PDB file of N, CA, C and O in Angstrom:
ATOM      1  N   SER A   1       6.394   1.083   2.722  1.00  0.00           N
ATOM      2  CA  SER A   1       6.677  -0.061   3.565  1.00  0.00           C
ATOM      3  C   SER A   1       5.355  -0.710   3.987  1.00  0.00           C
ATOM      4  O   SER A   1       4.369  -0.014   4.232  1.00  0.00           O
ATOM      5  N   THR A   2       5.338  -2.029   4.069  1.00  0.00           N
ATOM      6  CA  THR A   2       4.145  -2.712   4.536  1.00  0.00           C
ATOM      7  C   THR A   2       4.241  -3.057   6.019  1.00  0.00           C
ATOM      8  O   THR A   2       3.485  -3.900   6.503  1.00  0.00           O
ATOM      9  N   TRP A   3       5.135  -2.434   6.730  1.00  0.00           N
ATOM     10  CA  TRP A   3       5.318  -2.716   8.158  1.00  0.00           C
ATOM     11  C   TRP A   3       3.995  -2.632   8.907  1.00  0.00           C
ATOM     12  O   TRP A   3       3.703  -3.487   9.744  1.00  0.00           O
ATOM     13  N   ARG A   4       3.199  -1.623   8.621  1.00  0.00           N
ATOM     14  CA  ARG A   4       1.920  -1.441   9.323  1.00  0.00           C
ATOM     15  C   ARG A   4       0.872  -2.474   8.931  1.00  0.00           C
ATOM     16  O   ARG A   4      -0.143  -2.607   9.614  1.00  0.00           O
ATOM     17  N   LEU A   5       1.096  -3.204   7.848  1.00  0.00           N
ATOM     18  CA  LEU A   5       0.168  -4.248   7.443  1.00  0.00           C
ATOM     19  C   LEU A   5       0.607  -5.639   7.909  1.00  0.00           C
ATOM     20  O   LEU A   5      -0.200  -6.409   8.428  1.00  0.00           O
ATOM     21  N   ASP A   6       1.895  -5.953   7.718  1.00  0.00           N
ATOM     22  CA  ASP A   6       2.322  -7.323   7.953  1.00  0.00           C
ATOM     23  C   ASP A   6       3.638  -7.450   8.697  1.00  0.00           C
ATOM     24  O   ASP A   6       4.129  -8.567   8.863  1.00  0.00           O
ATOM     25  N   GLY A   7       4.226  -6.359   9.149  1.00  0.00           N
ATOM     26  CA  GLY A   7       5.449  -6.435   9.943  1.00  0.00           C
ATOM     27  C   GLY A   7       6.728  -6.586   9.141  1.00  0.00           C
ATOM     28  O   GLY A   7       7.809  -6.700   9.719  1.00  0.00           O
ATOM     29  N   ARG A   8       6.623  -6.590   7.818  1.00  0.00           N
ATOM     30  CA  ARG A   8       7.841  -6.686   7.001  1.00  0.00           C
ATOM     31  C   ARG A   8       8.470  -5.311   6.841  1.00  0.00           C
ATOM     32  O   ARG A   8       7.778  -4.334   6.554  1.00  0.00           O
ATOM     33  N   LYS A   9       9.781  -5.237   7.027  1.00  0.00           N
ATOM     34  CA  LYS A   9      10.479  -3.955   6.904  1.00  0.00           C
ATOM     35  C   LYS A   9      11.227  -3.921   5.563  1.00  0.00           C
ATOM     36  O   LYS A   9      12.434  -4.155   5.509  1.00  0.00           O
ATOM     37  N   ALA A  10      10.520  -3.638   4.527  1.00  0.00           N
ATOM     38  CA  ALA A  10      11.160  -3.560   3.206  1.00  0.00           C
ATOM     39  C   ALA A  10      10.369  -2.563   2.369  1.00  0.00           C
ATOM     40  O   ALA A  10       9.155  -2.436   2.529  1.00  0.00           O
ATOM     41  N   PRO A  11      11.055  -1.860   1.479  1.00  0.00           N
ATOM     42  CA  PRO A  11      10.287  -1.010   0.557  1.00  0.00           C
ATOM     43  C   PRO A  11       9.382  -1.896  -0.279  1.00  0.00           C
ATOM     44  O   PRO A  11       9.723  -3.042  -0.572  1.00  0.00           O
ATOM     45  N   HIS A  12       8.259  -1.382  -0.653  1.00  0.00           N
ATOM     46  CA  HIS A  12       7.249  -2.241  -1.271  1.00  0.00           C
ATOM     47  C   HIS A  12       6.333  -1.427  -2.157  1.00  0.00           C
ATOM     48  O   HIS A  12       5.897  -0.340  -1.777  1.00  0.00           O
ATOM     49  N   TRP A  13       6.041  -1.941  -3.328  1.00  0.00           N
ATOM     50  CA  TRP A  13       5.099  -1.292  -4.260  1.00  0.00           C
ATOM     51  C   TRP A  13       3.723  -1.873  -4.082  1.00  0.00           C
ATOM     52  O   TRP A  13       3.576  -3.086  -3.930  1.00  0.00           O
ATOM     53  N   VAL A  14       2.732  -1.048  -4.099  1.00  0.00           N
ATOM     54  CA  VAL A  14       1.328  -1.464  -4.199  1.00  0.00           C
ATOM     55  C   VAL A  14       0.652  -0.614  -5.256  1.00  0.00           C
ATOM     56  O   VAL A  14       1.140   0.457  -5.615  1.00  0.00           O
ATOM     57  N   ALA A  15      -0.465  -1.097  -5.746  1.00  0.00           N
ATOM     58  CA  ALA A  15      -1.266  -0.318  -6.689  1.00  0.00           C
ATOM     59  C   ALA A  15      -2.520   0.167  -5.981  1.00  0.00           C
ATOM     60  O   ALA A  15      -3.181  -0.602  -5.283  1.00  0.00           O
ATOM     61  N   ILE A  16      -2.847   1.433  -6.158  1.00  0.00           N
ATOM     62  CA  ILE A  16      -4.108   1.938  -5.609  1.00  0.00           C
ATOM     63  C   ILE A  16      -5.195   1.613  -6.619  1.00  0.00           C
ATOM     64  O   ILE A  16      -5.139   2.056  -7.766  1.00  0.00           O
ATOM     65  N   SER A  17      -6.171   0.849  -6.197  1.00  0.00           N
ATOM     66  CA  SER A  17      -7.218   0.406  -7.115  1.00  0.00           C
ATOM     67  C   SER A  17      -8.508   1.217  -6.974  1.00  0.00           C
ATOM     68  O   SER A  17      -9.458   1.011  -7.729  1.00  0.00           O
ATOM     69  N   GLY A  18      -8.539   2.139  -6.007  1.00  0.00           N
ATOM     70  CA  GLY A  18      -9.697   2.968  -5.827  1.00  0.00           C
ATOM     71  C   GLY A  18      -9.556   3.843  -4.596  1.00  0.00           C
ATOM     72  O   GLY A  18      -8.594   3.709  -3.839  1.00  0.00           O
ATOM     73  N   SER A  19     -10.509   4.735  -4.396  1.00  0.00           N
ATOM     74  CA  SER A  19     -10.498   5.587  -3.205  1.00  0.00           C
ATOM     75  C   SER A  19     -11.892   6.143  -2.963  1.00  0.00           C
ATOM     76  O   SER A  19     -12.735   6.182  -3.859  1.00  0.00           O
ATOM     77  N   ASP A  20     -12.108   6.571  -1.724  1.00  0.00           N
ATOM     78  CA  ASP A  20     -13.309   7.306  -1.378  1.00  0.00           C
ATOM     79  C   ASP A  20     -12.915   8.347  -0.342  1.00  0.00           C
ATOM     80  O   ASP A  20     -11.724   8.593  -0.149  1.00  0.00           O
ATOM     81  N   GLY A  21     -13.858   8.950   0.312  1.00  0.00           N
ATOM     82  CA  GLY A  21     -13.533  10.019   1.271  1.00  0.00           C
ATOM     83  C   GLY A  21     -12.741   9.564   2.483  1.00  0.00           C
ATOM     84  O   GLY A  21     -12.093  10.384   3.134  1.00  0.00           O
ATOM     85  N   GLU A  22     -12.777   8.278   2.803  1.00  0.00           N
ATOM     86  CA  GLU A  22     -12.116   7.761   3.995  1.00  0.00           C
ATOM     87  C   GLU A  22     -10.902   6.876   3.729  1.00  0.00           C
ATOM     88  O   GLU A  22      -9.974   6.847   4.537  1.00  0.00           O
ATOM     89  N   CYS A  23     -10.896   6.153   2.606  1.00  0.00           N
ATOM     90  CA  CYS A  23      -9.884   5.132   2.393  1.00  0.00           C
ATOM     91  C   CYS A  23      -9.314   5.179   0.969  1.00  0.00           C
ATOM     92  O   CYS A  23      -9.941   5.680   0.035  1.00  0.00           O
ATOM     93  N   PHE A  24      -8.104   4.637   0.850  1.00  0.00           N
ATOM     94  CA  PHE A  24      -7.561   4.195  -0.411  1.00  0.00           C
ATOM     95  C   PHE A  24      -7.701   2.682  -0.407  1.00  0.00           C
ATOM     96  O   PHE A  24      -7.599   2.043   0.640  1.00  0.00           O
ATOM     97  N   TYR A  25      -7.937   2.113  -1.585  1.00  0.00           N
ATOM     98  CA  TYR A  25      -8.038   0.653  -1.704  1.00  0.00           C
ATOM     99  C   TYR A  25      -6.812   0.201  -2.494  1.00  0.00           C
ATOM    100  O   TYR A  25      -6.587   0.665  -3.612  1.00  0.00           O
ATOM    101  N   ILE A  26      -6.025  -0.698  -1.919  1.00  0.00           N
ATOM    102  CA  ILE A  26      -4.793  -1.099  -2.552  1.00  0.00           C
ATOM    103  C   ILE A  26      -4.838  -2.555  -3.019  1.00  0.00           C
ATOM    104  O   ILE A  26      -5.593  -3.381  -2.504  1.00  0.00           O
ATOM    105  N   HIS A  27      -4.001  -2.827  -4.009  1.00  0.00           N
ATOM    106  CA  HIS A  27      -3.743  -4.203  -4.437  1.00  0.00           C
ATOM    107  C   HIS A  27      -2.275  -4.432  -4.135  1.00  0.00           C
ATOM    108  O   HIS A  27      -1.409  -3.692  -4.602  1.00  0.00           O
ATOM    109  N   ASP A  28      -2.004  -5.460  -3.354  1.00  0.00           N
ATOM    110  CA  ASP A  28      -0.635  -5.803  -2.947  1.00  0.00           C
ATOM    111  C   ASP A  28      -0.176  -6.999  -3.779  1.00  0.00           C
ATOM    112  O   ASP A  28      -0.714  -8.093  -3.612  1.00  0.00           O
ATOM    113  N   PRO A  29       0.798  -6.823  -4.667  1.00  0.00           N
ATOM    114  CA  PRO A  29       1.222  -7.926  -5.536  1.00  0.00           C
ATOM    115  C   PRO A  29       2.130  -8.944  -4.849  1.00  0.00           C
ATOM    116  O   PRO A  29       2.554  -9.915  -5.475  1.00  0.00           O
ATOM    117  N   ASP A  30       2.429  -8.733  -3.574  1.00  0.00           N
ATOM    118  CA  ASP A  30       3.381  -9.622  -2.858  1.00  0.00           C
ATOM    119  C   ASP A  30       2.720 -10.102  -1.546  1.00  0.00           C
ATOM    120  O   ASP A  30       3.013  -9.569  -0.476  1.00  0.00           O
ATOM    121  N   PRO A  31       1.843 -11.093  -1.633  1.00  0.00           N
ATOM    122  CA  PRO A  31       1.153 -11.566  -0.409  1.00  0.00           C
ATOM    123  C   PRO A  31       2.157 -12.170   0.573  1.00  0.00           C
ATOM    124  O   PRO A  31       3.183 -12.719   0.171  1.00  0.00           O
ATOM    125  N   GLY A  32       1.846 -12.061   1.868  1.00  0.00           N
ATOM    126  CA  GLY A  32       2.658 -12.684   2.911  1.00  0.00           C
ATOM    127  C   GLY A  32       2.534 -14.206   2.845  1.00  0.00           C
ATOM    128  O   GLY A  32       1.736 -14.755   2.087  1.00  0.00           O
ATOM    129  N   GLU A  33       3.342 -14.856   3.657  1.00  0.00           N
ATOM    130  CA  GLU A  33       3.380 -16.318   3.658  1.00  0.00           C
ATOM    131  C   GLU A  33       2.027 -16.952   4.043  1.00  0.00           C
ATOM    132  O   GLU A  33       1.685 -18.031   3.559  1.00  0.00           O
ATOM    133  N   ASP A  34       1.273 -16.280   4.907  1.00  0.00           N
ATOM    134  CA  ASP A  34       0.007 -16.837   5.366  1.00  0.00           C
ATOM    135  C   ASP A  34      -1.206 -16.273   4.627  1.00  0.00           C
ATOM    136  O   ASP A  34      -2.342 -16.410   5.082  1.00  0.00           O
ATOM    137  N   GLN A  35      -0.948 -15.633   3.475  1.00  0.00           N
ATOM    138  CA  GLN A  35      -2.035 -15.027   2.694  1.00  0.00           C
ATOM    139  C   GLN A  35      -2.148 -15.679   1.312  1.00  0.00           C
ATOM    140  O   GLN A  35      -1.182 -16.224   0.779  1.00  0.00           O
ATOM    141  N   VAL A  36      -3.334 -15.605   0.764  1.00  0.00           N
ATOM    142  CA  VAL A  36      -3.540 -15.996  -0.625  1.00  0.00           C
ATOM    143  C   VAL A  36      -3.732 -14.729  -1.416  1.00  0.00           C
ATOM    144  O   VAL A  36      -4.087 -13.706  -0.831  1.00  0.00           O
ATOM    145  N   PRO A  37      -3.515 -14.741  -2.717  1.00  0.00           N
ATOM    146  CA  PRO A  37      -3.619 -13.506  -3.502  1.00  0.00           C
ATOM    147  C   PRO A  37      -4.941 -12.759  -3.321  1.00  0.00           C
ATOM    148  O   PRO A  37      -4.947 -11.528  -3.350  1.00  0.00           O
ATOM    149  N   MET A  38      -6.053 -13.459  -3.138  1.00  0.00           N
ATOM    150  CA  MET A  38      -7.339 -12.780  -2.958  1.00  0.00           C
ATOM    151  C   MET A  38      -7.404 -11.938  -1.689  1.00  0.00           C
ATOM    152  O   MET A  38      -8.197 -11.001  -1.597  1.00  0.00           O
ATOM    153  N   ASP A  39      -6.556 -12.282  -0.700  1.00  0.00           N
ATOM    154  CA  ASP A  39      -6.507 -11.492   0.532  1.00  0.00           C
ATOM    155  C   ASP A  39      -5.914 -10.108   0.311  1.00  0.00           C
ATOM    156  O   ASP A  39      -6.048  -9.224   1.158  1.00  0.00           O
ATOM    157  N   CYS A  40      -5.265  -9.925  -0.815  1.00  0.00           N
ATOM    158  CA  CYS A  40      -4.479  -8.698  -1.053  1.00  0.00           C
ATOM    159  C   CYS A  40      -5.059  -7.829  -2.151  1.00  0.00           C
ATOM    160  O   CYS A  40      -4.359  -6.981  -2.705  1.00  0.00           O
ATOM    161  N   GLN A  41      -6.320  -8.024  -2.471  1.00  0.00           N
ATOM    162  CA  GLN A  41      -6.959  -7.222  -3.515  1.00  0.00           C
ATOM    163  C   GLN A  41      -7.999  -6.283  -2.910  1.00  0.00           C
ATOM    164  O   GLN A  41      -8.838  -6.686  -2.104  1.00  0.00           O
ATOM    165  N   HIS A  42      -7.917  -5.024  -3.321  1.00  0.00           N
ATOM    166  CA  HIS A  42      -8.848  -3.976  -2.868  1.00  0.00           C
ATOM    167  C   HIS A  42      -8.900  -3.886  -1.339  1.00  0.00           C
ATOM    168  O   HIS A  42      -9.981  -3.831  -0.752  1.00  0.00           O
ATOM    169  N   VAL A  43      -7.749  -3.871  -0.713  1.00  0.00           N
ATOM    170  CA  VAL A  43      -7.630  -3.777   0.743  1.00  0.00           C
ATOM    171  C   VAL A  43      -7.854  -2.332   1.161  1.00  0.00           C
ATOM    172  O   VAL A  43      -7.130  -1.456   0.689  1.00  0.00           O
ATOM    173  N   PRO A  44      -8.829  -2.040   2.032  1.00  0.00           N
ATOM    174  CA  PRO A  44      -9.053  -0.662   2.459  1.00  0.00           C
ATOM    175  C   PRO A  44      -8.000  -0.214   3.453  1.00  0.00           C
ATOM    176  O   PRO A  44      -7.722  -0.902   4.435  1.00  0.00           O
ATOM    177  N   ILE A  45      -7.415   0.953   3.187  1.00  0.00           N
ATOM    178  CA  ILE A  45      -6.407   1.573   4.072  1.00  0.00           C
ATOM    179  C   ILE A  45      -6.887   2.991   4.321  1.00  0.00           C
ATOM    180  O   ILE A  45      -7.106   3.744   3.371  1.00  0.00           O
ATOM    181  N   THR A  46      -7.057   3.371   5.591  1.00  0.00           N
ATOM    182  CA  THR A  46      -7.486   4.747   5.858  1.00  0.00           C
ATOM    183  C   THR A  46      -6.476   5.716   5.294  1.00  0.00           C
ATOM    184  O   THR A  46      -5.293   5.395   5.175  1.00  0.00           O
ATOM    185  N   ARG A  47      -6.931   6.880   4.953  1.00  0.00           N
ATOM    186  CA  ARG A  47      -6.020   7.879   4.371  1.00  0.00           C
ATOM    187  C   ARG A  47      -4.884   8.226   5.355  1.00  0.00           C
ATOM    188  O   ARG A  47      -3.746   8.436   4.933  1.00  0.00           O
ATOM    189  N   LYS A  48      -5.190   8.287   6.665  1.00  0.00           N
ATOM    190  CA  LYS A  48      -4.165   8.577   7.656  1.00  0.00           C
ATOM    191  C   LYS A  48      -3.120   7.473   7.682  1.00  0.00           C
ATOM    192  O   LYS A  48      -1.921   7.752   7.691  1.00  0.00           O
ATOM    193  N   LYS A  49      -3.569   6.215   7.695  1.00  0.00           N
ATOM    194  CA  LYS A  49      -2.637   5.105   7.717  1.00  0.00           C
ATOM    195  C   LYS A  49      -1.819   5.038   6.418  1.00  0.00           C
ATOM    196  O   LYS A  49      -0.627   4.732   6.454  1.00  0.00           O
ATOM    197  N   PHE A  50      -2.456   5.322   5.269  1.00  0.00           N
ATOM    198  CA  PHE A  50      -1.740   5.331   4.007  1.00  0.00           C
ATOM    199  C   PHE A  50      -0.643   6.377   4.011  1.00  0.00           C
ATOM    200  O   PHE A  50       0.454   6.132   3.508  1.00  0.00           O
ATOM    201  N   ASP A  51      -0.930   7.540   4.574  1.00  0.00           N
ATOM    202  CA  ASP A  51       0.068   8.614   4.663  1.00  0.00           C
ATOM    203  C   ASP A  51       1.285   8.144   5.462  1.00  0.00           C
ATOM    204  O   ASP A  51       2.416   8.488   5.120  1.00  0.00           O
ATOM    205  N   GLN A  52       1.063   7.360   6.525  1.00  0.00           N
ATOM    206  CA  GLN A  52       2.175   6.816   7.315  1.00  0.00           C
ATOM    207  C   GLN A  52       2.909   5.724   6.541  1.00  0.00           C
ATOM    208  O   GLN A  52       4.127   5.597   6.661  1.00  0.00           O
ATOM    209  N   MET A  53       2.199   4.953   5.765  1.00  0.00           N
ATOM    210  CA  MET A  53       2.797   3.836   5.021  1.00  0.00           C
ATOM    211  C   MET A  53       3.568   4.278   3.801  1.00  0.00           C
ATOM    212  O   MET A  53       4.413   3.517   3.329  1.00  0.00           O
ATOM    213  N   ARG A  54       3.335   5.452   3.263  1.00  0.00           N
ATOM    214  CA  ARG A  54       3.908   5.812   1.988  1.00  0.00           C
ATOM    215  C   ARG A  54       5.358   6.290   2.058  1.00  0.00           C
ATOM    216  O   ARG A  54       5.916   6.736   1.056  1.00  0.00           O
ATOM    217  N   GLN A  55       5.953   6.200   3.217  1.00  0.00           N
ATOM    218  CA  GLN A  55       7.364   6.555   3.372  1.00  0.00           C
ATOM    219  C   GLN A  55       8.109   5.397   3.988  1.00  0.00           C
ATOM    220  O   GLN A  55       7.527   4.567   4.686  1.00  0.00           O
ATOM    221  N   TYR A  56       9.418   5.345   3.723  1.00  0.00           N
ATOM    222  CA  TYR A  56      10.239   4.212   4.157  1.00  0.00           C
ATOM    223  C   TYR A  56      11.484   4.687   4.857  1.00  0.00           C
ATOM    224  O   TYR A  56      12.203   5.552   4.355  1.00  0.00           O
ATOM    225  N   GLY A  57      11.739   4.122   6.017  1.00  0.00           N
ATOM    226  CA  GLY A  57      12.987   4.357   6.750  1.00  0.00           C
ATOM    227  C   GLY A  57      13.074   5.745   7.375  1.00  0.00           C
ATOM    228  O   GLY A  57      12.167   6.571   7.270  1.00  0.00           O
ATOM    229  N   GLN A  58      14.221   5.957   8.034  1.00  0.00           N
ATOM    230  CA  GLN A  58      14.438   7.229   8.716  1.00  0.00           C
ATOM    231  C   GLN A  58      14.547   8.390   7.718  1.00  0.00           C
ATOM    232  O   GLN A  58      14.200   9.524   8.047  1.00  0.00           O
ATOM    233  N   ALA A  59      15.019   8.114   6.528  1.00  0.00           N
ATOM    234  CA  ALA A  59      15.131   9.139   5.517  1.00  0.00           C
ATOM    235  C   ALA A  59      13.763   9.474   4.883  1.00  0.00           C
ATOM    236  O   ALA A  59      13.643  10.415   4.098  1.00  0.00           O
ATOM    237  N   LYS A  60      12.743   8.683   5.244  1.00  0.00           N
ATOM    238  CA  LYS A  60      11.385   8.875   4.765  1.00  0.00           C
ATOM    239  C   LYS A  60      11.326   8.887   3.228  1.00  0.00           C
ATOM    240  O   LYS A  60      10.706   9.757   2.617  1.00  0.00           O
ATOM    241  N   LEU A  61      11.993   7.893   2.628  1.00  0.00           N
ATOM    242  CA  LEU A  61      11.999   7.764   1.178  1.00  0.00           C
ATOM    243  C   LEU A  61      10.588   7.473   0.687  1.00  0.00           C
ATOM    244  O   LEU A  61       9.823   6.770   1.346  1.00  0.00           O
ATOM    245  N   ARG A  62      10.256   8.015  -0.463  1.00  0.00           N
ATOM    246  CA  ARG A  62       8.959   7.723  -1.073  1.00  0.00           C
ATOM    247  C   ARG A  62       9.041   8.033  -2.555  1.00  0.00           C
ATOM    248  O   ARG A  62       9.882   8.807  -3.012  1.00  0.00           O
ATOM    249  N   THR A  63       8.141   7.403  -3.287  1.00  0.00           N
ATOM    250  CA  THR A  63       8.047   7.623  -4.725  1.00  0.00           C
ATOM    251  C   THR A  63       6.656   7.240  -5.153  1.00  0.00           C
ATOM    252  O   THR A  63       5.933   6.585  -4.402  1.00  0.00           O
ATOM    253  N   ALA A  64       6.272   7.633  -6.337  1.00  0.00           N
ATOM    254  CA  ALA A  64       4.958   7.281  -6.890  1.00  0.00           C
ATOM    255  C   ALA A  64       5.055   7.274  -8.410  1.00  0.00           C
ATOM    256  O   ALA A  64       5.808   8.043  -9.007  1.00  0.00           O
ATOM    257  N   VAL A  65       4.293   6.407  -9.004  1.00  0.00           N
ATOM    258  CA  VAL A  65       4.108   6.392 -10.435  1.00  0.00           C
ATOM    259  C   VAL A  65       2.598   6.559 -10.637  1.00  0.00           C
ATOM    260  O   VAL A  65       1.802   5.756 -10.151  1.00  0.00           O
ATOM    261  N   ILE A  66       2.224   7.606 -11.354  1.00  0.00           N
ATOM    262  CA  ILE A  66       0.810   7.903 -11.552  1.00  0.00           C
ATOM    263  C   ILE A  66       0.473   7.725 -13.028  1.00  0.00           C
ATOM    264  O   ILE A  66       1.105   8.311 -13.908  1.00  0.00           O
ATOM    265  N   LEU A  67      -0.540   6.901 -13.271  1.00  0.00           N
ATOM    266  CA  LEU A  67      -0.993   6.654 -14.634  1.00  0.00           C
ATOM    267  C   LEU A  67      -2.367   7.299 -14.813  1.00  0.00           C
ATOM    268  O   LEU A  67      -3.218   7.218 -13.926  1.00  0.00           O
ATOM    269  N   SER A  68      -2.576   7.930 -15.950  1.00  0.00           N
ATOM    270  CA  SER A  68      -3.880   8.498 -16.226  1.00  0.00           C
ATOM    271  C   SER A  68      -4.154   8.438 -17.723  1.00  0.00           C
ATOM    272  O   SER A  68      -3.246   8.256 -18.533  1.00  0.00           O
ATOM    273  N   ARG A  69      -5.382   8.591 -18.055  1.00  0.00           N
ATOM    274  CA  ARG A  69      -5.774   8.634 -19.454  1.00  0.00           C
ATOM    275  C   ARG A  69      -5.621  10.047 -19.975  1.00  0.00           C
ATOM    276  O   ARG A  69      -5.837  11.002 -19.230  1.00  0.00           O
ATOM    277  N   PRO A  70      -5.250  10.204 -21.249  1.00  0.00           N
ATOM    278  CA  PRO A  70      -5.108  11.564 -21.815  1.00  0.00           C
ATOM    279  C   PRO A  70      -6.437  12.296 -21.926  1.00  0.00           C
ATOM    280  O   PRO A  70      -6.476  13.440 -22.380  1.00  0.00           O
TER     281      PRO A  70
END
């Protein structure tokens, strides 16, 4: 959910474009009404905040698709 970013209460996919010891960097393919696409690229999210964001609703639904090279 992007509730912690923009107040929208909907399940939402983002791509993690990088990480370091403190943050994940996300790309959000669905910018808000007051944003331009460049505002949503490589956005730093603390690991603690990302952990809170990665679940949705009271049932705490979550999923992930992980891509890697062989």
